[in-house]
C-alpha positions as CSV (number, residue, x, y, z in Angstrom):
1,M,13.5,94.9,362.1
2,K,13.5,98.6,361.3
3,K,10.1,99.1,363.1
4,D,11.4,97.3,366.2
5,K,14.5,99.4,366.3
6,V,12.6,102.7,365.9
7,R,10.4,101.6,368.7
8,G,13.4,100.6,370.7
9,S,15.0,104.0,370.3
10,L,12.0,106.2,371.2
11,V,10.9,104.0,374.1
12,G,14.5,103.4,375.2
13,G,15.1,107.1,375.5
14,A,12.0,107.4,377.7
15,C,13.3,104.5,379.9
16,G,16.6,106.2,380.4
17,D,14.9,109.5,381.1
18,A,12.5,107.9,383.7
19,L,15.4,106.0,385.4
20,G,17.5,109.1,385.7
21,Y,14.8,111.7,386.5
22,P,14.8,111.0,390.3
23,V,18.6,111.6,390.6
24,E,18.9,114.5,388.2
25,F,19.7,116.9,391.0
26,I,21.7,114.6,393.2
27,F,25.2,116.0,393.3
28,S,27.4,112.8,393.2
29,Y,27.3,109.1,392.7
30,K,28.2,108.7,396.4
31,D,25.0,110.6,397.2
32,I,23.0,108.4,394.8
33,Q,24.4,105.3,396.6
34,E,23.3,106.7,400.0
35,K,19.7,106.9,398.7
36,Y,19.5,103.8,396.5
37,G,22.2,101.4,397.7
38,E,25.7,100.3,396.7
39,G,24.9,99.9,393.0
40,G,23.2,103.3,392.7
41,I,19.8,103.5,391.0
42,T,19.2,100.4,388.9
43,E,15.4,100.3,388.7
44,Y,12.6,102.8,388.5
45,D,11.8,104.8,391.6
46,R,8.0,104.7,391.2
47,E,7.3,106.7,394.3
48,Y,9.4,109.6,393.1
49,I,7.2,112.7,393.5
50,W,7.1,115.9,391.5
51,I,4.6,118.8,391.7
52,N,1.1,117.8,390.9
53,D,1.7,114.0,391.4
54,S,0.2,112.0,394.2
55,K,2.2,109.5,396.1
56,G,1.6,105.9,395.3
57,N,2.5,103.0,393.0
58,L,2.8,105.3,390.0
59,P,4.2,104.6,386.5
60,A,7.8,105.5,386.1
61,L,7.5,109.2,385.4
62,V,9.2,110.8,382.4
63,S,10.6,114.3,382.4
64,D,10.6,117.3,380.0
65,D,13.1,115.3,377.9
66,T,10.5,112.8,376.8
67,Q,7.8,115.4,376.6
68,M,9.9,117.5,374.1
69,T,10.9,114.4,372.2
70,L,7.3,113.6,371.6
71,Y,6.6,117.2,370.5
72,T,9.5,116.9,368.1
73,A,7.9,113.8,366.6
74,E,4.5,115.6,366.4
75,G,6.1,118.5,364.6
76,L,7.7,116.2,362.0
77,L,4.5,114.3,361.4
78,T,2.4,117.4,361.2
79,A,4.7,118.9,358.7
80,I,4.5,115.9,356.3
81,E,0.7,115.7,356.7
82,T,0.1,119.4,356.0
83,D,2.9,119.9,353.5
84,A,4.5,122.5,355.7
85,E,8.1,123.3,356.4
86,Y,9.8,121.1,359.1
87,I,11.6,123.7,361.1
88,P,8.7,126.2,361.6
89,T,6.3,123.3,362.4
90,I,8.6,121.8,365.0
91,R,9.0,125.2,366.5
92,D,5.2,125.5,366.7
93,A,5.2,122.1,368.4
94,Y,7.6,123.4,371.0
95,L,5.4,126.4,371.5
96,A,2.5,124.1,372.2
97,W,4.7,122.4,374.8
98,F,5.6,125.8,376.2
99,H,1.9,126.6,376.6
100,G,1.4,123.4,378.6
101,Q,4.3,124.3,380.9
102,T,3.4,127.9,381.5
103,G,-0.2,128.5,380.5
104,E,0.9,131.4,378.3
105,P,-1.2,131.8,375.1
106,V,0.6,130.9,371.9
107,N,-0.3,131.2,368.2
108,I,0.7,128.1,366.3
109,G,-0.2,126.8,362.8
110,Y,-1.9,123.5,363.8
111,D,-4.0,121.8,366.4
112,S,-1.6,119.9,368.7
113,N,-2.9,116.5,369.8
114,L,-0.2,116.2,372.5
115,S,-1.2,119.5,374.1
116,K,-4.6,117.9,375.0
117,I,-3.0,115.2,377.1
118,N,-3.0,116.7,380.6
119,D,-0.5,114.3,382.2
120,L,2.0,114.9,379.4
121,N,2.0,118.6,380.1
122,Q,2.8,118.6,383.8
123,R,6.0,120.5,384.7
124,R,8.9,118.1,384.8
125,A,11.8,120.4,385.6
126,P,11.8,122.1,382.2
127,G,15.0,123.7,381.1
128,N,15.4,127.4,381.6
129,T,17.0,128.0,378.2
130,C,14.1,126.2,376.5
131,L,11.5,128.3,378.4
132,T,13.2,131.6,377.9
133,A,13.9,131.0,374.2
134,L,10.3,130.0,373.5
135,A,9.1,132.9,375.6
136,A,11.1,135.2,373.3
137,I,9.5,133.6,370.2
138,V,6.0,134.1,371.7
139,D,6.8,137.7,372.4
140,G,8.0,138.2,368.8
141,R,11.6,138.7,369.9
142,N,14.8,137.1,368.5
143,V,16.2,134.3,370.6
144,R,19.5,135.5,372.0
145,N,21.7,133.2,374.0
146,D,25.0,131.4,373.9
147,S,23.7,128.2,375.5
148,K,25.1,124.8,374.8
149,G,22.8,123.2,377.4
150,C,21.5,119.7,376.9
151,G,18.0,120.9,376.3
152,G,18.8,121.1,372.5
153,I,20.1,117.5,372.1
154,M,17.8,115.5,374.4
155,R,14.8,116.0,372.2
156,V,16.0,115.4,368.6
157,A,16.2,111.6,368.3
158,P,12.9,111.5,366.2
159,I,14.6,113.4,363.4
160,G,17.1,110.5,362.9
161,L,14.3,108.0,363.2
162,Y,12.1,109.9,360.7
163,G,15.0,110.3,358.3
164,V,15.5,106.5,358.2
165,S,11.9,105.9,357.1
166,H,11.9,108.7,354.5
167,G,15.2,108.4,352.8
168,W,16.8,111.5,354.0
169,S,20.6,111.8,353.4
170,D,22.9,112.1,356.3
171,E,23.5,115.7,355.4
172,D,19.8,116.5,355.5
173,I,19.4,114.8,358.9
174,A,22.3,116.7,360.3
175,A,21.3,120.0,358.9
176,I,17.7,119.8,360.0
177,T,18.6,118.5,363.4
178,G,21.1,121.3,363.9
179,K,18.5,123.9,363.0
180,V,16.0,122.3,365.4
181,A,18.4,122.5,368.2
182,E,19.0,126.1,367.3
183,I,15.4,127.0,367.9
184,T,16.3,127.4,371.5
185,H,20.1,126.8,371.9
186,L,22.5,128.9,369.8
187,H,25.9,127.7,370.8
188,S,27.8,125.5,368.2
189,L,28.5,123.0,370.9
190,S,24.8,122.4,371.1
191,T,24.4,122.3,367.3
192,Y,27.2,119.8,366.5
193,P,26.4,117.2,369.1
194,S,22.7,117.3,368.4
195,A,23.3,116.7,364.7
196,A,25.8,113.9,365.4
197,F,23.3,112.3,367.8
198,A,20.5,112.1,365.3
199,L,22.9,110.6,362.8
200,I,24.1,108.0,365.3
201,V,20.5,107.0,366.1
202,K,19.7,106.7,362.4
203,E,22.8,104.6,361.7
204,C,22.1,102.3,364.6
205,V,18.6,101.6,363.2
206,V,19.9,100.6,359.8
207,T,22.9,98.7,360.9
208,K,22.8,95.0,362.0
209,D,25.1,93.3,364.4
210,I,26.6,96.3,366.1
211,D,29.6,95.6,368.3
212,R,32.0,98.0,369.9
213,L,34.1,98.4,366.7
214,V,31.1,98.9,364.5
215,F,29.6,101.4,366.9
216,M,32.9,103.4,367.0
217,G,32.7,103.5,363.2
218,I,29.2,104.8,363.4
219,V,30.3,107.6,365.8
220,E,33.3,108.5,363.5
221,K,31.0,108.6,360.5
222,S,28.7,111.0,362.3
223,I,31.6,113.2,363.3
224,G,32.8,113.3,359.7
225,T,29.3,114.3,358.4
226,V,29.0,117.1,360.9
227,E,32.5,118.4,360.2
228,S,31.8,118.3,356.4
229,L,28.5,120.2,356.9
230,Y,29.8,122.9,359.2
231,G,33.4,123.1,358.1
232,E,36.6,121.7,359.7
233,N,37.6,125.2,360.9
234,A,34.1,126.1,362.2
235,P,34.1,127.5,365.8
236,Y,34.4,124.8,368.5
237,M,34.6,122.0,365.9
238,N,37.9,120.8,367.4
239,D,36.4,120.9,370.9
240,F,33.5,118.8,369.7
241,K,35.7,116.2,368.0
242,R,38.0,116.0,371.0
243,M,35.1,115.3,373.4
244,M,33.7,112.5,371.2
245,H,37.1,110.9,370.7
246,N,37.8,111.2,374.4
247,A,34.6,109.4,375.2
248,M,35.5,106.5,373.0
249,E,39.0,106.3,374.4
250,L,37.7,106.3,378.0
251,S,35.4,103.4,377.3
252,T,38.5,101.1,377.8
253,S,39.3,102.5,381.2
254,I,39.6,100.0,384.1
255,D,37.9,102.5,386.4
256,E,34.3,102.1,387.4
257,D,31.7,103.7,385.2
258,W,30.7,106.5,387.5
259,K,34.2,107.4,388.3
260,V,35.2,107.8,384.6
261,I,32.1,110.0,384.0
262,E,32.5,112.2,387.0
263,T,36.3,112.7,386.8
264,S,36.9,112.6,383.0
265,I,33.7,113.5,381.1
266,G,31.5,115.8,383.1
267,G,27.9,116.0,384.3
268,G,26.1,116.1,381.0
269,W,24.6,119.6,381.7
270,V,25.9,120.7,378.3
271,A,25.3,118.9,375.0
272,E,28.8,117.7,374.2
273,E,29.1,116.1,377.6
274,T,25.6,114.5,377.3
275,L,26.5,112.9,374.0
276,A,29.9,111.9,375.3
277,I,28.4,110.1,378.4
278,A,25.9,108.3,376.1
279,I,28.7,107.1,373.7
280,F,30.8,106.0,376.7
281,S,27.9,104.1,378.2
282,V,27.0,102.4,375.0
283,L,30.6,101.3,374.4
284,R,30.9,100.0,378.0
285,H,27.7,98.0,377.7
286,I,27.1,97.3,374.0
287,N,23.9,95.3,373.4
288,D,23.0,95.3,377.1
289,F,20.2,97.8,377.5
290,K,19.8,97.8,381.2
291,S,23.5,98.1,382.0
292,C,23.9,100.9,379.5
293,I,21.2,103.1,380.9
294,V,22.2,102.3,384.5
295,C,25.7,103.5,383.6
296,S,24.4,106.6,381.9
297,V,22.4,107.9,384.9
298,N,24.6,107.0,387.9
299,H,26.6,110.2,388.2
300,G,26.3,113.6,389.8
301,G,24.9,115.4,386.7
302,D,21.9,115.8,384.4
303,S,21.0,112.1,384.7
304,D,17.6,112.2,383.0
305,S,19.1,113.7,379.8
306,T,22.2,111.5,379.7
307,G,19.8,108.5,380.3
308,A,17.5,109.7,377.6
309,V,20.2,110.1,375.0
310,A,21.9,106.8,375.9
311,G,18.5,105.1,375.9
312,N,17.7,106.4,372.4
313,I,21.0,105.0,371.1
314,I,21.1,101.6,372.9
315,G,17.4,101.1,372.2
316,A,18.1,101.6,368.4
317,I,20.8,98.9,368.7
318,T,18.8,96.3,370.7
319,G,15.3,97.0,369.4
320,Y,12.2,97.3,371.5
321,D,11.7,93.5,372.0
322,N,15.0,93.3,373.7
323,I,14.3,96.0,376.3
324,P,13.6,94.3,379.6
325,T,9.9,94.3,380.4
326,D,10.6,95.7,383.9
327,F,11.4,98.9,382.0
328,T,8.7,98.9,379.3
329,D,5.8,97.6,381.4
330,K,6.1,100.3,384.1
331,L,6.9,103.2,381.9
332,Q,4.6,106.3,381.7
333,F,3.2,106.9,378.2
334,R,4.5,103.6,376.8
335,E,1.5,103.2,374.5
336,L,1.8,106.8,373.3
337,L,5.5,106.3,372.6
338,L,4.8,103.2,370.6
339,S,2.2,105.0,368.6
340,Y,4.5,107.8,367.7
341,S,7.3,105.4,367.0
342,D,5.2,103.6,364.5
343,A,3.9,106.9,363.1
344,L,7.5,108.0,362.4
345,S,7.8,104.9,360.2
346,T,4.5,105.3,358.4
347,N,3.7,109.1,358.3
348,T,0.5,108.9,360.2
349,I,-0.4,109.3,363.9
């Protein structure tokens, strides 16, 4: 069961990313409806074009979110294989990704397998904060920003998945995830949601029979661990907690999914909103993979990132075998994602 849930989480995140990627820069649900119909986008747009792609019956393209998630996994696995420290090795993995995006030469401590996959390193709307922070590292400068953008949270699910398989404590998962997010994003409202997200993913993998009540308990447990780790009086801690509790309360609203998201949560451009939209979507559609990711992307915001984070969570709940084949069979890099999912459970790529 654990292997299926790890697969479900990593592949599920890519499914949500690929579903939301074509509508990432559409400004409202009404605009999405104009393009995709009354129900919004509910299946992959396989003719969506980005730079360097040719038009045709392509696989469902993933964005920078799935790219960086795979590089997080590679960094984790490389660290264990080479007996290196996790944070510097994951940082090096991100530098390898940065090289693929920019062509800039980088100096890293290992030979990246992912950097050799040309299709994986096409530009897929990479986040400015990720690029500028990694450029600073390449130049030997300190990263300086106050960004809470979702580029920190959307890539860290593998840490929770890896922690499941290797007996990491919740505190270890939260601490390492927070530091990984801080490689590029230095605002506390990137750090806390990223840490909580990895914990939620981990707990969904190890917990059977998750319903709404159980999932709310998982979210509360993650909030408690983050608060304990960083301190109840840490800057922005109350803001983080308020946003998470608000998402849970809103899940009982009688309004349509998109309306709740757009009017009461936000666009998911920042990490706390990204996680809040994912929690809201999971609670609205617990154990229904398709409905959950459809909910998470149909709004005028950062739809690929909210889809990715929601997909990581709902996939960990349902498992890979319960993801509809319309999503898995047409997904770009499915086999690569399955390979890295299994590697996260066994230590070897």
